[in-house]
Phi, psi and omega in degrees: 000339183294131178064027178256140171274108185253127178288148173244147182254067176232163178294321188259314184260135187246338192219143186225135173212148177244124174257194179294332188231355190211155167259132175245124174237149185212152176275352178264141177277073180300141181264340180224159179295319178309314181295319181296318181293323177296324180295329179300319177285325183206089182301147178289169181298130183065016178274128172263128185232135183233145178227130174237108175303131182302326180287349177275343183296125175248341177197154171226155190203140169216152174266130184298346183248010176234173182254003184267156175229131179254131180240128180250138175211165180250124184288186176297337181271352180089009182270137180276135177241150172233133173239142178239133180234128183259118183266174183290331177207171183291323183299312180298314176304315180295320174301315172303313180301314179298322180292311181293324178293318181292310178300321182269355179057048174277138180281128182277143173214149180235126181233158183275138175296139174300129187281337188287314179304309178300321182292320177296316179297321181289327174294324174296319182289324178295317174299317178295317180292319174301312183294320178293325177299311187286335176290317179286335174294312180299324175302314183296321179292319178302310177302315175306323181271006178092002177278117183278139172241118182220119179277152174226161181120194186291323187247036182286335178302315180290317178301315182287334175294326179290316178300319179297322175295320179294316182298319179297319184284321182082170187303315181297310183284332173299318183287317178298314184296317185289323174292328181292322175297319178296318177297318181298312180297317178291326179289322172300316179295317180302306181304323180289324183290322184275335177238078184295150181289163172267131176258114179272123178236133180234124185226160170284000000 
């Protein structure tokens, strides 16, 4: 894992690397480690750059069903900070965690995921999906009756594309598609509630 350029699946940060003494993250997709190290000294225009000294890390943690890795560390002022990085896949995330835990001699522990947080999040997503389904159904009915819906503004393109799709599906199939998506989300949430993930924790 050391001195490798690992891609991140985040909106702002794109690259993750571990050196002998630091974790480096950047919003730029550097092609070489040398380029990344140069940005450490002088970040490029509009480049977001982050550094976590390895000796400041106090714990790392990840959920077996997610691709993110949470790193807790104490900064120079003694305050505990937390950063979460989303990797391209679970295997890379696990390899990074294993390397850091071995290098820093962190003690491993495996805990069961709390059922409450996933259940609440899933319930929220179900409610949002149901509400969106019936909103789009009303839009489909309006269009079927000759009432036009046209969005304006910065993101009007995506909204109008959705309206075109709803118009093509019609009220019935818009409702069917929405309820099918809702059922899929609810099913996933139920399975996760019945079979909670493992949370891997490594601490000093």
